[in-house]
C-alpha positions in Angstrom: 103.4 92.0 88.8 101.6 95.3 89.3 103.2 98.0 91.4 100.9 100.6 93.0 102.5 103.8 94.2 100.6 106.5 96.0 102.1 109.6 97.4 100.3 112.1 99.7 100.5 115.7 101.0 98.8 116.1 104.3 96.9 118.8 105.8 98.6 120.9 108.6 95.6 120.1 110.8 92.6 117.6 110.3 90.4 115.4 112.2 91.5 117.1 115.4 95.2 116.3 115.0 98.4 117.9 113.8 99.9 116.8 110.5 102.7 114.6 112.2 100.0 112.8 114.3 97.9 112.0 111.3 101.1 110.9 109.2 101.9 108.4 112.0 98.3 107.1 112.3 98.0 106.5 108.4 101.4 104.9 108.3 100.3 102.5 111.1 96.9 101.5 109.5 98.4 101.1 106.1 101.2 98.8 107.4 98.5 96.8 109.2 96.9 96.0 105.9 99.5 93.5 105.1 98.3 90.1 106.2 94.8 91.4 106.4 94.1 91.7 102.6 95.4 88.7 100.9 95.8 90.1 97.4 98.9 92.3 98.8 102.2 90.6 97.8 104.3 93.5 99.1 103.6 96.7 101.1 105.9 99.4 102.4 105.1 102.8 103.6 107.6 105.7 104.0 107.6 109.2 105.3 109.6 112.1 103.7 112.8 112.6 105.8 114.4 115.5 103.9 113.2 119.0 104.8 112.7 120.6 101.3 109.9 122.0 99.2 108.7 118.7 97.8 105.0 118.5 98.5 105.0 114.8 99.6 104.8 113.7 103.1 104.1 109.9 102.5 104.5 107.2 100.0 102.9 103.8 99.8 104.5 101.1 97.5 102.3 98.0 97.2 102.9 95.0 95.0 100.1 92.8 93.4 100.2 89.6 91.4 98.0 91.1 88.6 95.3 93.7 87.9 92.6 91.6 89.3 94.6 91.4 92.7 94.9 95.3 92.7 91.1 95.6 91.9 90.4 93.3 94.9 92.7 95.4 97.2 90.8 98.5 96.1 87.4 97.1 96.7 88.3 95.5 100.0 86.3 97.1 103.0 89.5 97.6 104.9 91.1 99.5 102.0 88.0 101.6 101.7 88.0 102.4 105.4 91.7 103.5 105.5 91.1 105.4 102.3 88.1 107.4 103.7 90.4 108.4 106.6 93.3 109.4 104.4 90.9 111.6 102.2 90.0 113.5 105.3 93.6 114.2 106.4 95.3 114.7 103.1 95.5 117.7 100.7 96.8 115.9 97.6 97.3 112.4 96.3 99.2 111.0 93.3 98.9 107.6 92.0 100.9 105.5 89.6 100.2 101.9 88.8 102.3 99.9 86.4 103.0 96.4 85.2 106.4 94.7 85.1 
């Protein structure tokens, strides 16, 4: 099993929207990938709920059967479309992939 963790810090304003609206939009489209990309075994998206100085607004946790399934996800056109939008509205991204 491969666990794919991604954390983002969003821009205060991007693509004509305030940060919170972009966070909500990204959460919705990421959650919509489940069932559309068959290599996804598990997917959850969370937004930061504690008001502190941690530079992270959202986290994605996705699970994949193996490295090939993760690669299929990363090459999928729907993933690329979502990633393109996230790249426009986010400041920073941190990714960790590990195998159990």
